[in-house]
N, C-alpha and C positions, 0 to 999 in steps of 0.2 A: 378113669383117666388119672395118670400120675400128676399131670400139670394142669392147672386151670389157666388157660390162656387169657381169659378176661381179667383175672386177678393180676397176672403178669403185666398187662398193659394198663391196669388201673381203671377199667371201664366196666359198665354194667352189661348184662346180657342183652339189654334192649338198645344198646348204643348204636347209632347210625354208622355207616361206613366212613363218613367224614370225621366223626368223633374218634373212631378207631385209628384212622390214618393220622389225625392230629396227635393223639396220645403216643402213637408209635414214633413220630418224628421227634417229639420232645424227649422221649426216653433214649432213642437212638443217638440223638445229639449229646445227651448227658453222659452216656456210657461208651461213646465212640472211642476206639483205641487211640485215635489221634489226640484226643483230649485227656487220655488217661494212660500215658506211656508207662509200661512196666507193671500196671495194675491188673493182675490176673482175675481178681474178683469182678472188676468192671468189664473185662473181656468176656467172662462167662455170662454176665448179665446182658451184655450186648448180643451175644449169640441167642440167649433165651428170649429176648425181646423180638429179635428177627424171626425166630421160630414161631412165636405166637402170631406175629403179623402175617407170615406166609400162609397161615390157616385162616385167621379172622379177616384178613384183608381181601380174601377171595370169597365172594358170596356163595359159590358152590361148595367150596371146602368148609366154609363156616356152617352151612346148612348141614353138611354131613357130620361135622363135629358136634353140633347141637343135638342132632338126632341120630346117634350111631346105630340104633336098633332098627331104623327105618329102611336100611339098605336090604334089598332082596326080601322084602316081606318079613323082616325081623330075624332072619337066620343069624345075623352077626352077633346076637346076644349070647349065644352059646348055651342056651338052656332049653331050646325048643326041639323036641324029638331027638335029643342026643347030639345035635350038631355042635361042633366045637368052634365054629365061626371062621376057621382059616381054610377049610376045604382041603386040609392036608391029606386026608385019606382018599381023595379022588384024584388020581394021577391025571395031570394035564389041565385040570379045571382052573388052577391058579393062572396059568398062561392064557386060557380062554377068556377069563374075566378081565385080565390085564388088557388083552386086545380089544375087548368090547369098550373098555374105558377109553383107550387111545382112539378108537374109531369115532366115538362120540365126543371127542375133545378133551378127554381127561388128561392128556399129556401136553396140553397147550402151555402150561406154565414154563416148561423147559424150552419150548419153542420161542417164547417171547420173554427173555430175561429182563430184569429190572436193574438198572444201574444203582449203585449206592448213593445215598445222600451225602453231601459234603458240608461240614459245619465250619464256620469261621466266626470270628468276633471282630466287629467294627466299632471304633470309637468316634463319636460325633461331638463337636463342640456344642455348647448350650444354644448358640445362635443357629447352627446347622440343623439341630434337632427341632428347633422352634419353627424355622421358616422353610425347611426342606433344602436339599442339596443334591448335587451329583458328585459322586466320589469314585475314584479308580481304586480297586481293591485287588490284592493278589490272592489267587485261588490255586491250590494244588489239587489236581484231579486227574483221572484217567481219560485220555483222549486217543483217537486214532493216530498212529505213527505218521508223521508228516512226510517221511521219506518214501513210504510205500503205500500211502493213502489207506492205511488200515487193512492191507491185504496180507502182510507178513512176508511178501515176496520182494526180492530185490527190484528196485525201481518201480514197484507196483505192477510188473509185467511178467516176472519170472515164475509163472505157474501154468499148469495145464488143467483142463477139465477133468474132474474125477470120473474115472471109468466105471466105478461101482454104482454111483447114483446118476451118472450121465449129466452131472452139473446141477442136479436138482437139490442136493443137500439132504434129501430124505429118501428112504427106501419103502416102497409099498409092498406089503405082504398080504397074501390071502391064505387063510388056514381053514381046513375042513374040521368042523366040530360036530358034536351030537346035535347041536341046534342049527346046523347049516354052516355056510361059508361066512367067515368073519374077516373083514379087511382091516388092516391097520397101517399106520405110517410111523416109521421110526427114523431118528436122526442117523444119517449115514455114519457108520463106525470108522470108515477110512478117512473121510475129509472133515469129520466133526460137524457137519451141517453147512460147511462153506460152499460145497460144490466144486472146490478147487484143491489141487495138489501142488504144493510149493516145490519148484525145481531148485531154486537157490534162495536161501533165506535173506531177508533184509538185514544188512550189517548194523543198522541202527537199533532195531528192536529185536534182532535175532529170531525173527519169525513169529514173535508174539502178537504182532499187529497193533497192539495198544501199549501206550507208555504212560507212566506217571509224570506229569509235567506241571510246571508253574505257569499260569496264564494270568493276564490282566483283564479285568472286566470293569466296564463303566456302568455303575448302578445309580439309579435315581431313588433317593429317599424322600418320601412325602413329608409335608409339614406336620408338626405336633407329634414327632416321635417321642417315645417314653424310654427312660432308662430301664433296661432289662427286657425290652420288647423283642420278640422274635419275628423275623421277616423271612418268608420262603419265596425263592425265585425258581419257578418251575423250569425243569430241563437243564439247569446249569450245574448239575452235580456230575458224577462219574458217567462217562459215555460207555456204552456196551454194544458189542457186535450183535446186530439183528434184534435189538430190543429197545426199550424206552430208557432214556437217560434219567439219572437220579436228579434230585433237586438240590439247590444251594440253600442251606439254612443259616441265617445270619442272626447272631445274638448282638443286640445293639447296646453299647454303653454310652452314656451321655456325661460329659464332664460338667461338674457344678460351676455355676457363675459366682463371681465375687459379691454381687449385690442382689441378684434376683433368684427366686424359685418360681416354679411354674406348675399350674394345674390346668391341663388342656391349653386353651389360648389365654388364660388369665395369668397375670404376673403378680408376684408378691414381693415386697421389699420393706425393710425397716429403715426409717429416716430419723436421725436425732435432731431435736430442736432444743433451744435454750429455755431456761426457766422463764425468762422475760417474754420470749415468743409465745410460750404456752399461756402465760398470764395475760398478756395484752392482745394476743392474736397477731397474725402476720401472713404475708404471702411469700411462699418459697418456691424454688425451682428444683425439682427432683429429676435425676437422670432417667432417660428413656432407653429402651433396648435398641431403638433405631431412631435416628433423627434428633430434633431439638429437645431440650429438657421440657418437662411438663410442669405447668403451673398448678400449685396446690395451695388452697386456702387453709390456714391454721386458725380455727375458731378461737375466739377469746375464752380463756378459762379451760383450755384443752388439758385433759388428764393424760398421763402417760399410758401407753398401750392403746391409744385411740386409733382406730382404723378409718382412713379416708379413702373413698372410692373415686378413681379417676376414670370416667366412662370412656371407652375406646383407647385407653392407654396401654392395653396389652399387646399380644401378638396379632398382627394383621396378615392373614394368609391370602387375602384376596377374596376368599369365600366366607371367611369368618373373622371377626375382630373381637378380641378379648378386652377385658378391663384391667386396670392397675389398682391394686390394693396396697395403700401406703400405711404402714404401722408407725405412728408417731411416738417416739420415746423421748421423754423429757430428761435432759441432761442437767443435773444439779452441779453447780460449780464447787470445787474443792479448794483447800489451802487458802481460805479467806484471810485477808489482812485484818488487823485490829480495826482499822477504819471501816472496812467493808462489813465486818460483824456489827459494828455500832449502827451503821446505816440500815442493815438488815433488821436489827431489833426495832429501830424506829419505824420501819415500814410494817413490820409484823403487828405493831401496836395499833395500826390504822385499820386492820382487818378484824371483823367480828367472827366469833366462833360459828355463827349460822351460815357464814359464807363458805365454809369448808364442807362441801356436800357429803363426801365419803365419810369424814369423821362424824358428822351429824347422824348419818344413817347407822353407822356402827354403834354409836352411843345409844341410839334408840333400841337396838337389839339387846 
């Protein structure tokens, strides 16, 4: 095999179908042409990723890919009994085997197309990400034409039933072969599988039935969203005729807060205190992310970079309540006057060296 589809998707051969799909979505979002305009290398990579997923995303195709020599008792290997694997020397056999595959469902992939995933980026404020929010977003995707209801015909009515397939969209064929009669179904070549022939094309979509449109969606973002997190909304990607719509893949960006950082439901902040507050102890009020300020006790003799935990002071989602961690930083005054310096020296003489814990421990070492 020229290409290793597992390497292309970055998964192991033992990866589950969910792992394969997850890897595909991340790579498709990364290399999607909408996110890389004019980048031919990204476009080629996007095609390569899609090609890999078309095989590994289908359990039957994946099994055939993993065991190519198992088809028809190993004749596909090209080394048994002189067979070259493509049956090119046996007139008609290629068509026979194609029919057998179609009869047993080998052509189902074309009958049920998959819409493309659509990727967007949404920015949430720090509070929106923490507590959850509803947000209206703009999405550009393929949808059925509203003027013709996705038929491609003017007013949705200017069409007739296909005479070739009698409106079924498929043609059933029976072929006599050396192993008996083989029946197969193929997409009708005249109507393209719609079962309808357009008499007059829709003036809005010019008979294409589907259009690229900008639509608004109201989405709910759960609490405790993280910056860089990816959210998938099933079925909100490109719509496709007769198949499954793609997904909407959202890359979330969270704007930083002026005071807080967050890990899960826990909040972290740095709060400055004066030298005298650190020396004598105090009770201070620190800002909360929601509601009244929180009371924090500064212990006597607090060292700079001391962290005080405020239980329940973090994000309250209703199901979970985090804590607040306050990092106390001692602010030393600058630009002292002559009088202040004199008073500070008098105060310093009152302290013993043994009262400076960090200095004492350092000198011991």
